[in-house]
Jmol script that loads the backbone (N, CA, C; Angstrom):
load data "model"
ATOM      1  N   UNK A   1      37.013 118.108 164.180  1.00  0.00           N
ATOM      2  CA  UNK A   1      38.060 118.944 163.661  1.00  0.00           C
ATOM      3  C   UNK A   1      38.561 118.421 162.315  1.00  0.00           C
ATOM      4  N   UNK A   2      38.684 117.110 162.207  1.00  0.00           N
ATOM      5  CA  UNK A   2      39.119 116.499 160.961  1.00  0.00           C
ATOM      6  C   UNK A   2      38.096 116.742 159.855  1.00  0.00           C
ATOM      7  N   UNK A   3      36.812 116.703 160.254  1.00  0.00           N
ATOM      8  CA  UNK A   3      35.746 116.963 159.279  1.00  0.00           C
ATOM      9  C   UNK A   3      35.831 118.382 158.741  1.00  0.00           C
ATOM     10  N   UNK A   4      36.116 119.352 159.606  1.00  0.00           N
ATOM     11  CA  UNK A   4      36.262 120.741 159.182  1.00  0.00           C
ATOM     12  C   UNK A   4      37.410 120.882 158.184  1.00  0.00           C
ATOM     13  N   UNK A   5      38.502 120.182 158.453  1.00  0.00           N
ATOM     14  CA  UNK A   5      39.650 120.243 157.540  1.00  0.00           C
ATOM     15  C   UNK A   5      39.292 119.657 156.185  1.00  0.00           C
ATOM     16  N   UNK A   6      38.545 118.554 156.181  1.00  0.00           N
ATOM     17  CA  UNK A   6      38.140 117.929 154.919  1.00  0.00           C
ATOM     18  C   UNK A   6      37.200 118.833 154.131  1.00  0.00           C
ATOM     19  N   UNK A   7      36.301 119.514 154.836  1.00  0.00           N
ATOM     20  CA  UNK A   7      35.378 120.447 154.182  1.00  0.00           C
ATOM     21  C   UNK A   7      36.166 121.581 153.540  1.00  0.00           C
ATOM     22  N   UNK A   8      37.137 122.108 154.257  1.00  0.00           N
ATOM     23  CA  UNK A   8      37.951 123.197 153.712  1.00  0.00           C
ATOM     24  C   UNK A   8      38.785 122.721 152.525  1.00  0.00           C
ATOM     25  N   UNK A   9      39.317 121.522 152.604  1.00  0.00           N
ATOM     26  CA  UNK A   9      40.099 120.977 151.493  1.00  0.00           C
ATOM     27  C   UNK A   9      39.207 120.794 150.270  1.00  0.00           C
ATOM     28  N   UNK A  10      37.986 120.282 150.483  1.00  0.00           N
ATOM     29  CA  UNK A  10      37.052 120.122 149.365  1.00  0.00           C
ATOM     30  C   UNK A  10      36.726 121.464 148.722  1.00  0.00           C
ATOM     31  N   UNK A  11      36.508 122.468 149.546  1.00  0.00           N
ATOM     32  CA  UNK A  11      36.215 123.804 149.008  1.00  0.00           C
ATOM     33  C   UNK A  11      37.389 124.333 148.206  1.00  0.00           C
ATOM     34  N   UNK A  12      38.591 124.128 148.706  1.00  0.00           N
ATOM     35  CA  UNK A  12      39.786 124.595 147.995  1.00  0.00           C
ATOM     36  C   UNK A  12      39.916 123.876 146.661  1.00  0.00           C
ATOM     37  N   UNK A  13      39.656 122.579 146.632  1.00  0.00           N
ATOM     38  CA  UNK A  13      39.743 121.820 145.387  1.00  0.00           C
ATOM     39  C   UNK A  13      38.710 122.308 144.362  1.00  0.00           C
ATOM     40  N   UNK A  14      37.515 122.610 144.837  1.00  0.00           N
ATOM     41  CA  UNK A  14      36.474 123.126 143.940  1.00  0.00           C
ATOM     42  C   UNK A  14      36.889 124.484 143.376  1.00  0.00           C
ATOM     43  N   UNK A  15      37.416 125.338 144.229  1.00  0.00           N
ATOM     44  CA  UNK A  15      37.856 126.667 143.781  1.00  0.00           C
ATOM     45  C   UNK A  15      39.000 126.544 142.782  1.00  0.00           C
ATOM     46  N   UNK A  16      39.942 125.642 143.050  1.00  0.00           N
ATOM     47  CA  UNK A  16      41.051 125.448 142.112  1.00  0.00           C
ATOM     48  C   UNK A  16      40.560 124.941 140.768  1.00  0.00           C
ATOM     49  N   UNK A  17      39.583 124.052 140.772  1.00  0.00           N
ATOM     50  CA  UNK A  17      39.020 123.553 139.509  1.00  0.00           C
ATOM     51  C   UNK A  17      38.330 124.679 138.748  1.00  0.00           C
ATOM     52  N   UNK A  18      37.626 125.537 139.466  1.00  0.00           N
ATOM     53  CA  UNK A  18      36.959 126.671 138.821  1.00  0.00           C
ATOM     54  C   UNK A  18      37.982 127.628 138.213  1.00  0.00           C
ATOM     55  N   UNK A  19      39.069 127.874 138.937  1.00  0.00           N
ATOM     56  CA  UNK A  19      40.114 128.765 138.425  1.00  0.00           C
ATOM     57  C   UNK A  19      40.747 128.163 137.182  1.00  0.00           C
ATOM     58  N   UNK A  20      40.981 126.838 137.178  1.00  0.00           N
ATOM     59  CA  UNK A  20      41.538 126.182 135.991  1.00  0.00           C
ATOM     60  C   UNK A  20      40.595 126.323 134.795  1.00  0.00           C
ATOM     61  N   UNK A  21      39.295 126.159 135.020  1.00  0.00           N
ATOM     62  CA  UNK A  21      38.319 126.333 133.936  1.00  0.00           C
ATOM     63  C   UNK A  21      38.348 127.762 133.408  1.00  0.00           C
ATOM     64  N   UNK A  22      38.430 128.724 134.317  1.00  0.00           N
ATOM     65  CA  UNK A  22      38.459 130.127 133.906  1.00  0.00           C
ATOM     66  C   UNK A  22      39.728 130.430 133.110  1.00  0.00           C
ATOM     67  N   UNK A  23      40.843 129.839 133.514  1.00  0.00           N
ATOM     68  CA  UNK A  23      42.091 130.039 132.770  1.00  0.00           C
ATOM     69  C   UNK A  23      41.984 129.494 131.356  1.00  0.00           C
ATOM     70  N   UNK A  24      41.433 128.292 131.214  1.00  0.00           N
ATOM     71  CA  UNK A  24      41.324 127.722 129.872  1.00  0.00           C
ATOM     72  C   UNK A  24      40.356 128.533 129.017  1.00  0.00           C
ATOM     73  N   UNK A  25      39.274 129.040 129.605  1.00  0.00           N
ATOM     74  CA  UNK A  25      38.360 129.907 128.858  1.00  0.00           C
ATOM     75  C   UNK A  25      39.059 131.193 128.450  1.00  0.00           C
ATOM     76  N   UNK A  26      39.869 131.745 129.338  1.00  0.00           N
ATOM     77  CA  UNK A  26      40.599 132.966 129.045  1.00  0.00           C
ATOM     78  C   UNK A  26      41.597 132.732 127.906  1.00  0.00           C
ATOM     79  N   UNK A  27      42.282 131.593 127.929  1.00  0.00           N
ATOM     80  CA  UNK A  27      43.231 131.279 126.863  1.00  0.00           C
ATOM     81  C   UNK A  27      42.514 131.115 125.523  1.00  0.00           C
ATOM     82  N   UNK A  28      41.356 130.466 125.532  1.00  0.00           N
ATOM     83  CA  UNK A  28      40.586 130.300 124.302  1.00  0.00           C
ATOM     84  C   UNK A  28      40.123 131.658 123.767  1.00  0.00           C
ATOM     85  N   UNK A  29      39.682 132.533 124.654  1.00  0.00           N
ATOM     86  CA  UNK A  29      39.267 133.874 124.244  1.00  0.00           C
ATOM     87  C   UNK A  29      40.444 134.646 123.675  1.00  0.00           C
ATOM     88  N   UNK A  30      41.592 134.506 124.299  1.00  0.00           N
ATOM     89  CA  UNK A  30      42.797 135.182 123.812  1.00  0.00           C
ATOM     90  C   UNK A  30      43.155 134.698 122.408  1.00  0.00           C
ATOM     91  N   UNK A  31      43.079 133.393 122.179  1.00  0.00           N
ATOM     92  CA  UNK A  31      43.375 132.859 120.838  1.00  0.00           C
ATOM     93  C   UNK A  31      42.383 133.397 119.806  1.00  0.00           C
ATOM     94  N   UNK A  32      41.097 133.438 120.169  1.00  0.00           N
ATOM     95  CA  UNK A  32      40.090 133.954 119.238  1.00  0.00           C
ATOM     96  C   UNK A  32      40.336 135.426 118.911  1.00  0.00           C
ATOM     97  N   UNK A  33      40.673 136.213 119.919  1.00  0.00           N
ATOM     98  CA  UNK A  33      40.938 137.633 119.681  1.00  0.00           C
ATOM     99  C   UNK A  33      42.191 137.819 118.827  1.00  0.00           C
ATOM    100  N   UNK A  34      43.202 137.003 119.067  1.00  0.00           N
ATOM    101  CA  UNK A  34      44.419 137.091 118.274  1.00  0.00           C
ATOM    102  C   UNK A  34      44.120 136.749 116.810  1.00  0.00           C
ATOM    103  N   UNK A  35      43.321 135.698 116.587  1.00  0.00           N
ATOM    104  CA  UNK A  35      42.947 135.329 115.219  1.00  0.00           C
ATOM    105  C   UNK A  35      42.067 136.392 114.586  1.00  0.00           C
ATOM    106  N   UNK A  36      41.222 137.019 115.372  1.00  0.00           N
ATOM    107  CA  UNK A  36      40.350 138.073 114.860  1.00  0.00           C
ATOM    108  C   UNK A  36      41.156 139.276 114.402  1.00  0.00           C
ATOM    109  N   UNK A  37      42.223 139.596 115.114  1.00  0.00           N
ATOM    110  CA  UNK A  37      43.074 140.721 114.735  1.00  0.00           C
ATOM    111  C   UNK A  37      43.798 140.472 113.423  1.00  0.00           C
ATOM    112  N   UNK A  38      43.957 139.217 113.042  1.00  0.00           N
ATOM    113  CA  UNK A  38      44.624 138.884 111.782  1.00  0.00           C
ATOM    114  C   UNK A  38      43.705 139.094 110.580  1.00  0.00           C
ATOM    115  N   UNK A  39      42.396 139.151 110.815  1.00  0.00           N
ATOM    116  CA  UNK A  39      41.443 139.303 109.719  1.00  0.00           C
ATOM    117  C   UNK A  39      41.410 140.742 109.223  1.00  0.00           C
ATOM    118  N   UNK A  40      40.966 140.897 107.973  1.00  0.00           N
ATOM    119  CA  UNK A  40      40.768 142.247 107.446  1.00  0.00           C
ATOM    120  C   UNK A  40      39.526 142.837 108.114  1.00  0.00           C
ATOM    121  N   UNK A  41      39.349 144.156 108.068  1.00  0.00           N
ATOM    122  CA  UNK A  41      38.170 144.765 108.719  1.00  0.00           C
ATOM    123  C   UNK A  41      36.846 144.199 108.208  1.00  0.00           C
ATOM    124  N   UNK A  42      36.731 143.942 106.897  1.00  0.00           N
ATOM    125  CA  UNK A  42      35.478 143.411 106.365  1.00  0.00           C
ATOM    126  C   UNK A  42      35.237 141.995 106.873  1.00  0.00           C
ATOM    127  N   UNK A  43      36.289 141.186 106.949  1.00  0.00           N
ATOM    128  CA  UNK A  43      36.132 139.835 107.461  1.00  0.00           C
ATOM    129  C   UNK A  43      35.795 139.856 108.945  1.00  0.00           C
ATOM    130  N   UNK A  44      36.383 140.762 109.686  1.00  0.00           N
ATOM    131  CA  UNK A  44      36.139 140.841 111.120  1.00  0.00           C
ATOM    132  C   UNK A  44      34.691 141.205 111.413  1.00  0.00           C
ATOM    133  N   UNK A  45      34.097 142.037 110.576  1.00  0.00           N
ATOM    134  CA  UNK A  45      32.702 142.436 110.775  1.00  0.00           C
ATOM    135  C   UNK A  45      31.750 141.437 110.143  1.00  0.00           C
ATOM    136  N   UNK A  46      32.288 140.408 109.467  1.00  0.00           N
ATOM    137  CA  UNK A  46      31.487 139.403 108.772  1.00  0.00           C
ATOM    138  C   UNK A  46      30.590 140.065 107.726  1.00  0.00           C
ATOM    139  N   UNK A  47      31.150 141.031 107.014  1.00  0.00           N
ATOM    140  CA  UNK A  47      30.437 141.770 105.983  1.00  0.00           C
ATOM    141  C   UNK A  47      30.810 141.180 104.633  1.00  0.00           C
ATOM    142  N   UNK A  48      29.822 140.916 103.772  1.00  0.00           N
ATOM    143  CA  UNK A  48      30.174 140.401 102.456  1.00  0.00           C
ATOM    144  C   UNK A  48      30.909 141.455 101.637  1.00  0.00           C
ATOM    145  N   UNK A  49      31.648 140.986 100.661  1.00  0.00           N
ATOM    146  CA  UNK A  49      32.354 141.909  99.779  1.00  0.00           C
ATOM    147  C   UNK A  49      31.342 142.816  99.079  1.00  0.00           C
ATOM    148  N   UNK A  50      31.707 144.073  98.815  1.00  0.00           N
ATOM    149  CA  UNK A  50      30.765 144.975  98.154  1.00  0.00           C
ATOM    150  C   UNK A  50      30.442 144.476  96.740  1.00  0.00           C
ATOM    151  N   UNK A  51      29.242 144.799  96.294  1.00  0.00           N
ATOM    152  CA  UNK A  51      28.803 144.396  94.958  1.00  0.00           C
ATOM    153  C   UNK A  51      29.506 145.276  93.935  1.00  0.00           C
ATOM    154  N   UNK A  52      30.078 144.641  92.963  1.00  0.00           N
ATOM    155  CA  UNK A  52      30.771 145.379  91.915  1.00  0.00           C
ATOM    156  C   UNK A  52      29.850 145.524  90.716  1.00  0.00           C
ATOM    157  N   UNK A  53      29.886 146.682  90.043  1.00  0.00           N
ATOM    158  CA  UNK A  53      29.045 146.851  88.857  1.00  0.00           C
ATOM    159  C   UNK A  53      29.523 145.905  87.759  1.00  0.00           C
ATOM    160  N   UNK A  54      28.586 145.450  86.911  1.00  0.00           N
ATOM    161  CA  UNK A  54      28.975 144.515  85.848  1.00  0.00           C
ATOM    162  C   UNK A  54      29.890 145.199  84.830  1.00  0.00           C
ATOM    163  N   UNK A  55      30.769 144.412  84.269  1.00  0.00           N
ATOM    164  CA  UNK A  55      31.641 144.928  83.215  1.00  0.00           C
ATOM    165  C   UNK A  55      30.877 144.904  81.899  1.00  0.00           C
ATOM    166  N   UNK A  56      31.420 145.527  80.888  1.00  0.00           N
ATOM    167  CA  UNK A  56      30.698 145.647  79.612  1.00  0.00           C
ATOM    168  C   UNK A  56      30.385 144.304  78.968  1.00  0.00           C
ATOM    169  N   UNK A  57      31.272 143.362  79.047  1.00  0.00           N
ATOM    170  CA  UNK A  57      31.059 142.084  78.380  1.00  0.00           C
ATOM    171  C   UNK A  57      30.284 141.081  79.208  1.00  0.00           C
ATOM    172  N   UNK A  58      29.965 141.373  80.451  1.00  0.00           N
ATOM    173  CA  UNK A  58      29.302 140.376  81.296  1.00  0.00           C
ATOM    174  C   UNK A  58      27.805 140.344  81.023  1.00  0.00           C
ATOM    175  N   UNK A  59      27.212 139.210  81.351  1.00  0.00           N
ATOM    176  CA  UNK A  59      25.767 139.040  81.152  1.00  0.00           C
ATOM    177  C   UNK A  59      25.015 139.823  82.217  1.00  0.00           C
ATOM    178  N   UNK A  60      23.836 140.284  81.863  1.00  0.00           N
ATOM    179  CA  UNK A  60      22.999 141.015  82.812  1.00  0.00           C
ATOM    180  C   UNK A  60      22.473 140.051  83.871  1.00  0.00           C
ATOM    181  N   UNK A  61      22.441 140.493  85.086  1.00  0.00           N
ATOM    182  CA  UNK A  61      21.860 139.675  86.142  1.00  0.00           C
ATOM    183  C   UNK A  61      20.354 139.844  86.116  1.00  0.00           C
ATOM    184  N   UNK A  62      19.651 139.047  86.908  1.00  0.00           N
ATOM    185  CA  UNK A  62      18.195 139.136  86.932  1.00  0.00           C
ATOM    186  C   UNK A  62      17.775 140.506  87.449  1.00  0.00           C
ATOM    187  N   UNK A  63      16.645 141.016  86.978  1.00  0.00           N
ATOM    188  CA  UNK A  63      16.208 142.347  87.424  1.00  0.00           C
ATOM    189  C   UNK A  63      15.881 142.347  88.908  1.00  0.00           C
ATOM    190  N   UNK A  64      16.031 143.506  89.520  1.00  0.00           N
ATOM    191  CA  UNK A  64      15.732 143.667  90.938  1.00  0.00           C
ATOM    192  C   UNK A  64      14.218 143.719  91.105  1.00  0.00           C
ATOM    193  N   UNK A  65      13.650 142.913  92.008  1.00  0.00           N
ATOM    194  CA  UNK A  65      12.198 142.930  92.183  1.00  0.00           C
ATOM    195  C   UNK A  65      11.720 144.280  92.706  1.00  0.00           C
ATOM    196  N   UNK A  66      10.515 144.635  92.315  1.00  0.00           N
ATOM    197  CA  UNK A  66       9.944 145.908  92.745  1.00  0.00           C
ATOM    198  C   UNK A  66       9.509 145.810  94.198  1.00  0.00           C
ATOM    199  N   UNK A  67       9.386 146.934  94.844  1.00  0.00           N
ATOM    200  CA  UNK A  67       8.997 146.976  96.243  1.00  0.00           C
ATOM    201  C   UNK A  67       7.554 146.542  96.402  1.00  0.00           C
ATOM    202  N   UNK A  68       7.299 145.838  97.480  1.00  0.00           N
ATOM    203  CA  UNK A  68       5.932 145.382  97.749  1.00  0.00           C
ATOM    204  C   UNK A  68       5.248 146.271  98.785  1.00  0.00           C
ATOM    205  N   UNK A  69       5.742 147.494  98.965  1.00  0.00           N
ATOM    206  CA  UNK A  69       5.202 148.376  99.994  1.00  0.00           C
ATOM    207  C   UNK A  69       3.742 148.712  99.733  1.00  0.00           C
ATOM    208  N   UNK A  70       3.330 148.837  98.473  1.00  0.00           N
ATOM    209  CA  UNK A  70       1.960 149.200  98.164  1.00  0.00           C
ATOM    210  C   UNK A  70       1.032 148.013  98.081  1.00  0.00           C
ATOM    211  N   UNK A  71       1.555 146.798  98.158  1.00  0.00           N
ATOM    212  CA  UNK A  71       0.717 145.620  98.028  1.00  0.00           C
ATOM    213  C   UNK A  71       0.099 145.254  99.368  1.00  0.00           C
ATOM    214  N   UNK A  72      -1.104 144.702  99.297  1.00  0.00           N
ATOM    215  CA  UNK A  72      -1.800 144.271 100.504  1.00  0.00           C
ATOM    216  C   UNK A  72      -1.294 142.885 100.877  1.00  0.00           C
ATOM    217  N   UNK A  73      -1.003 142.682 102.136  1.00  0.00           N
ATOM    218  CA  UNK A  73      -0.494 141.395 102.589  1.00  0.00           C
ATOM    219  C   UNK A  73      -1.663 140.490 102.934  1.00  0.00           C
ATOM    220  N   UNK A  74      -1.597 139.270 102.407  1.00  0.00           N
ATOM    221  CA  UNK A  74      -2.626 138.274 102.691  1.00  0.00           C
ATOM    222  C   UNK A  74      -2.111 137.345 103.779  1.00  0.00           C
ATOM    223  N   UNK A  75      -2.901 137.125 104.801  1.00  0.00           N
ATOM    224  CA  UNK A  75      -2.530 136.184 105.837  1.00  0.00           C
ATOM    225  C   UNK A  75      -3.795 135.620 106.455  1.00  0.00           C
ATOM    226  N   UNK A  76      -3.670 134.467 107.070  1.00  0.00           N
ATOM    227  CA  UNK A  76      -4.800 133.807 107.705  1.00  0.00           C
ATOM    228  C   UNK A  76      -4.977 134.344 109.110  1.00  0.00           C
ATOM    229  N   UNK A  77      -6.235 134.495 109.492  1.00  0.00           N
ATOM    230  CA  UNK A  77      -6.541 134.928 110.847  1.00  0.00           C
ATOM    231  C   UNK A  77      -7.067 133.721 111.616  1.00  0.00           C
ATOM    232  N   UNK A  78      -6.693 133.582 112.868  1.00  0.00           N
ATOM    233  CA  UNK A  78      -7.233 132.462 113.650  1.00  0.00           C
ATOM    234  C   UNK A  78      -8.708 132.693 113.957  1.00  0.00           C
ATOM    235  N   UNK A  79      -9.426 131.588 114.138  1.00  0.00           N
ATOM    236  CA  UNK A  79     -10.841 131.732 114.457  1.00  0.00           C
ATOM    237  C   UNK A  79     -10.998 132.205 115.895  1.00  0.00           C
ATOM    238  N   UNK A  80     -12.138 132.797 116.167  1.00  0.00           N
ATOM    239  CA  UNK A  80     -12.425 133.275 117.507  1.00  0.00           C
ATOM    240  C   UNK A  80     -12.573 132.072 118.448  1.00  0.00           C
ATOM    241  N   UNK A  81     -12.203 132.206 119.719  1.00  0.00           N
ATOM    242  CA  UNK A  81     -12.343 131.057 120.637  1.00  0.00           C
ATOM    243  C   UNK A  81     -13.806 130.742 120.880  1.00  0.00           C
ATOM    244  N   UNK A  82     -14.056 129.474 121.191  1.00  0.00           N
ATOM    245  CA  UNK A  82     -15.436 129.082 121.474  1.00  0.00           C
ATOM    246  C   UNK A  82     -15.886 129.719 122.788  1.00  0.00           C
ATOM    247  N   UNK A  83     -17.187 129.780 122.951  1.00  0.00           N
ATOM    248  CA  UNK A  83     -17.741 130.451 124.128  1.00  0.00           C
ATOM    249  C   UNK A  83     -17.403 129.651 125.378  1.00  0.00           C
ATOM    250  N   UNK A  84     -16.949 130.347 126.425  1.00  0.00           N
ATOM    251  CA  UNK A  84     -16.551 129.695 127.674  1.00  0.00           C
ATOM    252  C   UNK A  84     -17.801 129.292 128.438  1.00  0.00           C
ATOM    253  N   UNK A  85     -17.854 127.994 128.831  1.00  0.00           N
ATOM    254  CA  UNK A  85     -19.043 127.517 129.545  1.00  0.00           C
ATOM    255  C   UNK A  85     -18.813 127.343 131.038  1.00  0.00           C
ATOM    256  N   UNK A  86     -17.636 127.653 131.533  1.00  0.00           N
ATOM    257  CA  UNK A  86     -17.362 127.597 132.960  1.00  0.00           C
ATOM    258  C   UNK A  86     -16.791 126.277 133.443  1.00  0.00           C
ATOM    259  N   UNK A  87     -16.715 125.283 132.584  1.00  0.00           N
ATOM    260  CA  UNK A  87     -16.152 123.988 133.000  1.00  0.00           C
ATOM    261  C   UNK A  87     -14.659 124.017 132.990  1.00  0.00           C
TER     262      UNK A  87
END
end "model"
wireframe off; spacefill off
backbone 0.3
color backbone group
């Protein structure tokens, strides 16, 4: 009978520890959500600021590379496997 009580007490202690862990995770999530609400929409989406057109006095940026859609892609192909001899 004493053993049964100890088993139940151990189970209760494990459950209480799990609940404490869940509470701390919940509090951390709440803090993150609260901080997220303080951000602007662009910051919240982790979107970079939009590109602004250059002003008249600014230097030209490097030209935009052309599309490589029409170019053939070069890549190495693996060799065929050796013939299986049954070993």
